[in-house]
C-alpha positions as CSV (number, residue, x, y, z in Angstrom):
1,M,11.3,-33.2,-8.9
2,E,12.6,-32.3,-5.7
3,N,11.7,-28.7,-3.8
4,I,13.7,-27.0,-1.8
5,K,13.3,-23.6,0.4
6,V,13.6,-20.6,-1.1
7,Y,11.3,-18.0,0.6
8,D,11.5,-17.5,4.4
9,L,8.3,-16.8,6.6
10,P,8.9,-13.2,7.1
11,V,9.1,-12.5,3.6
12,R,6.0,-14.7,2.6
13,I,3.7,-13.0,5.7
14,F,4.8,-9.7,4.4
15,H,3.6,-10.8,0.6
16,W,-0.1,-11.7,1.8
17,L,-0.6,-9.0,4.3
18,F,0.6,-6.3,2.2
19,A,-1.8,-7.9,-0.6
20,L,-4.6,-7.7,1.9
21,L,-3.7,-4.1,2.9
22,F,-4.0,-3.4,-0.6
23,V,-7.4,-4.6,-1.7
24,M,-8.8,-3.5,1.7
25,S,-7.5,0.1,0.9
26,F,-8.3,0.0,-2.8
27,S,-11.6,-1.1,-2.2
28,I,-12.5,1.2,0.4
29,A,-11.4,4.3,-1.6
30,K,-13.5,3.2,-4.5
31,I,-16.9,2.0,-2.9
32,I,-17.2,4.0,0.4
33,D,-18.1,7.5,0.3
34,D,-15.4,10.2,1.2
35,D,-17.7,11.4,3.8
36,S,-18.0,8.3,5.4
37,T,-16.4,7.4,9.0
38,L,-15.3,4.2,7.0
39,Y,-13.9,6.1,4.2
40,A,-10.8,7.1,6.6
41,Y,-9.8,3.3,7.3
42,H,-8.4,2.9,3.8
43,M,-5.9,5.6,5.0
44,L,-5.1,3.6,8.1
45,S,-4.4,0.7,6.0
46,G,-2.6,2.7,3.9
47,I,-0.2,3.9,6.7
48,L,-0.1,0.3,8.0
49,M,1.5,-0.8,4.5
50,V,4.1,2.0,4.6
51,F,5.1,0.9,7.7
52,M,5.3,-2.9,6.3
53,V,7.9,-1.5,3.8
54,F,9.8,0.0,6.2
55,L,10.0,-3.2,7.9
56,R,10.6,-5.0,4.7
57,V,13.2,-2.5,3.7
58,V,15.3,-3.6,6.7
59,W,14.7,-7.6,6.1
60,G,16.0,-6.9,2.8
61,F,19.3,-6.0,4.0
62,V,19.4,-8.6,6.9
63,G,17.2,-11.5,5.9
64,S,17.8,-14.6,3.9
65,K,19.6,-14.7,0.6
66,T,16.4,-14.7,-1.5
67,S,14.9,-11.8,0.4
68,K,17.9,-9.9,0.3
69,F,17.4,-6.6,-2.4
70,R,21.1,-7.8,-3.7
71,S,19.4,-10.9,-5.0
72,F,16.9,-9.1,-7.3
73,K,17.2,-9.1,-11.1
74,L,16.6,-5.6,-11.8
75,K,18.7,-5.3,-15.2
76,P,16.2,-4.3,-18.1
77,S,18.3,-6.8,-20.4
78,E,17.2,-9.3,-17.6
79,L,13.5,-8.7,-17.7
80,I,13.3,-8.7,-21.5
81,A,15.0,-11.9,-21.8
82,Y,12.7,-13.5,-18.7
83,V,9.5,-12.1,-20.6
84,G,10.8,-13.7,-23.6
85,S,11.4,-16.9,-21.9
86,I,7.9,-17.1,-20.6
87,V,6.7,-18.0,-24.2
88,S,9.6,-20.4,-25.2
89,S,10.4,-23.6,-24.4
90,A,13.4,-23.3,-22.3
91,P,12.4,-20.6,-19.5
92,K,15.4,-19.5,-17.2
93,R,14.3,-20.3,-13.9
94,Y,15.8,-18.4,-10.6
95,L,15.9,-19.4,-7.5
96,G,14.4,-16.7,-5.7
97,H,12.5,-13.4,-7.4
98,N,12.9,-13.6,-11.1
99,P,13.2,-10.2,-13.0
100,A,9.6,-9.9,-13.5
101,S,8.6,-10.2,-9.7
102,S,11.9,-8.2,-8.7
103,Y,10.7,-5.5,-10.5
104,A,7.0,-5.7,-9.5
105,A,8.2,-6.0,-5.8
106,A,10.5,-2.8,-5.9
107,L,7.6,-0.8,-7.8
108,M,5.2,-1.7,-5.3
109,M,7.1,-0.8,-2.6
110,V,8.3,2.5,-4.2
111,F,4.3,3.2,-5.2
112,T,3.5,2.5,-1.4
113,V,6.0,5.5,-0.1
114,G,4.6,7.7,-2.6
115,I,0.8,6.7,-1.7
116,G,1.8,7.5,1.6
117,F,3.2,10.8,1.2
118,S,0.6,12.1,-1.0
119,G,-1.8,11.0,1.4
120,L,0.0,12.8,4.2
121,M,0.3,16.2,2.4
122,M,-3.7,15.7,1.8
123,S,-4.1,15.4,5.4
124,L,-2.1,18.5,6.0
125,R,-3.7,20.6,3.1
126,I,-0.5,20.9,1.6
127,Y,-1.1,21.5,-2.2
128,K,-4.2,19.3,-1.6
129,H,-5.7,19.0,-5.1
130,F,-2.4,18.7,-6.8
131,F,-1.8,15.5,-4.4
132,E,-4.9,14.1,-4.9
133,E,-4.1,13.5,-8.5
134,V,-0.8,12.4,-7.5
135,H,-2.3,9.7,-4.9
136,E,-5.0,8.7,-7.5
137,L,-2.4,8.3,-10.1
138,L,-0.3,5.8,-8.0
139,A,-3.0,3.8,-6.7
140,N,-4.2,2.8,-10.2
141,G,-0.5,2.3,-11.1
142,F,-0.6,0.1,-7.9
143,L,-3.4,-1.9,-9.0
144,V,-2.0,-2.0,-12.8
145,L,1.1,-3.6,-11.2
146,V,-0.9,-6.3,-9.2
147,L,-2.8,-7.4,-12.2
148,L,0.4,-7.7,-14.2
149,H,2.1,-9.3,-11.8
150,I,-0.9,-12.0,-11.1
151,A,-1.1,-12.3,-15.1
152,G,2.5,-13.1,-15.5
153,V,2.5,-15.7,-12.8
154,L,-0.6,-17.7,-13.9
155,L,1.2,-17.3,-17.6
156,H,4.1,-19.0,-16.3
157,Q,2.5,-21.9,-14.6
158,L,0.2,-22.5,-17.4
159,K,2.9,-22.8,-19.3
160,H,5.9,-24.7,-17.6
161,K,3.9,-26.0,-15.1
162,D,6.7,-25.4,-12.4
163,G,5.0,-24.7,-8.9
164,M,6.1,-21.1,-9.0
165,I,2.4,-20.6,-8.1
166,F,2.8,-21.7,-5.0
167,S,6.0,-20.8,-3.6
168,M,4.8,-17.8,-1.7
169,L,2.3,-20.2,0.1
170,T,5.0,-23.3,0.9
171,G,8.3,-21.1,0.5
172,K,9.4,-23.9,-1.9
173,K,10.3,-24.2,-5.6
174,A,11.7,-27.0,-7.7
175,K,15.4,-27.5,-6.9
176,I,18.0,-25.4,-9.5
177,V,21.6,-26.7,-10.3
178,D,24.3,-25.7,-8.2
179,E,21.6,-23.1,-6.2
180,S,21.2,-24.2,-2.3
181,E,18.1,-23.7,-0.3
182,I,17.9,-20.8,2.3
183,K,19.3,-22.1,6.0
184,S,16.2,-21.3,7.7
185,N,12.4,-19.9,7.6
186,H,13.3,-17.7,10.7
187,P,10.1,-18.2,12.7
188,I,11.5,-15.6,15.4
189,V,11.6,-13.2,12.9
190,A,8.3,-13.7,11.2
191,L,6.7,-13.7,14.9
192,V,8.2,-10.2,15.8
193,F,7.3,-8.6,12.7
194,V,3.8,-9.8,13.2
195,V,3.8,-8.5,16.8
196,F,5.2,-5.1,15.4
197,L,2.5,-5.0,12.8
198,M,-0.4,-6.0,15.7
199,G,1.4,-3.2,17.9
200,M,1.3,-0.7,15.0
201,G,-2.3,-1.2,13.9
202,S,-3.4,-1.1,17.7
203,Y,-1.7,2.2,18.1
204,L,-3.4,3.7,14.7
205,L,-6.8,2.5,16.0
206,K,-6.5,3.9,19.5
207,S,-5.1,7.3,18.0
208,F,-8.2,7.7,15.2
209,D,-11.1,9.3,16.4
210,G,-14.0,8.3,14.6
211,N,-16.2,11.1,15.4
212,T,-13.8,13.7,13.8
213,G,-12.0,11.7,11.5
214,K,-8.5,12.8,13.0
215,L,-5.7,10.9,13.8
216,N,-3.1,11.9,16.5
217,V,0.4,10.6,15.7
218,L,3.4,11.5,17.9
219,G,1.6,14.9,18.7
220,T,0.6,15.6,15.0
221,Q,-3.1,15.6,14.1
222,L,-4.3,14.3,10.6
223,Q,-7.6,14.8,9.2
224,L,-8.3,11.6,7.6
225,G,-11.8,12.1,6.7
226,E,-14.5,15.1,6.8
227,N,-15.1,16.7,9.7
228,E,-19.0,16.8,9.9
229,H,-19.5,19.4,13.0
230,D,-16.7,21.3,11.5
231,D,-18.8,21.4,8.4
232,H,-22.3,22.2,10.4
233,K,-20.3,25.0,12.1
234,G,-19.3,26.6,8.6
235,K,-22.8,26.2,7.0
236,R,-24.1,28.0,10.3
237,S,-21.3,30.6,10.3
238,N,-22.2,31.2,6.6
239,F,-25.9,31.5,7.3
240,S,-25.4,33.9,9.9
241,E,-23.1,36.0,7.8
242,D,-25.9,35.9,5.0
243,D,-28.4,37.0,7.3
244,E,-26.6,39.7,8.7
245,D,-25.7,40.9,5.5
246,D,-29.4,40.8,4.7
247,H,-30.4,42.8,7.9
248,D,-27.9,45.3,7.2
249,E,-29.4,45.9,3.5
250,D,-32.8,46.2,5.5
251,E,-31.6,49.2,7.2
252,D,-30.1,51.0,4.7
253,E,-32.9,50.7,2.6
254,D,-35.3,51.9,5.7
255,E,-32.9,55.0,5.8
256,D,-33.2,55.9,2.1
257,D,-36.9,55.4,2.6
258,D,-36.6,58.4,5.4
């Protein structure tokens, strides 16, 4: 069976780095205590994911035919038909994203922006408790999407053995009649993508103060972690106020005794 190029380098790099950053963000959020300096790094990787989504959106309009959003199969009827074909003996094959992966990709990008926005609101202390709930709901929803996506790919591969599971590694799929392969892997665009990503990552790390948990972005300070100095200061202030109240009460008692 002849294999042809279907996914370019920018799409494949996005796919794997995006997955890696999600695993990093989700793991840190679940394993590390929120008062630890390391906890803030799940937010930094989350910001990087949002930045990646914006780059992917640009490529979704100007990239290869299989990377463009217009190639996504987002009709509910197509999704239902595809899910049914997975368990049949005659599955419908697609050159690029099938309906299930189209929905997964689109929803993951939407969820990422939602997670980033809710995280921003939390950092700015705007309806913090409400957006904490939204943030966690979207993060768990993202995890469910990932697990369903992986299960779908494995099921398809086990049932039909057409090599789809390796397409995001090799960029190739088995040839489809009347469908032509992409013209280029766009290595220069992939290099620019990586450079932009590394530059953004470096900027975030340089702008983040691990001692205070604050991130300075374009003149705006975001509190990514708990500021222990402020907490201790607040505690000392409370102790001072309590001591002062106790002192006032003692003075009042002395006056009464007189």
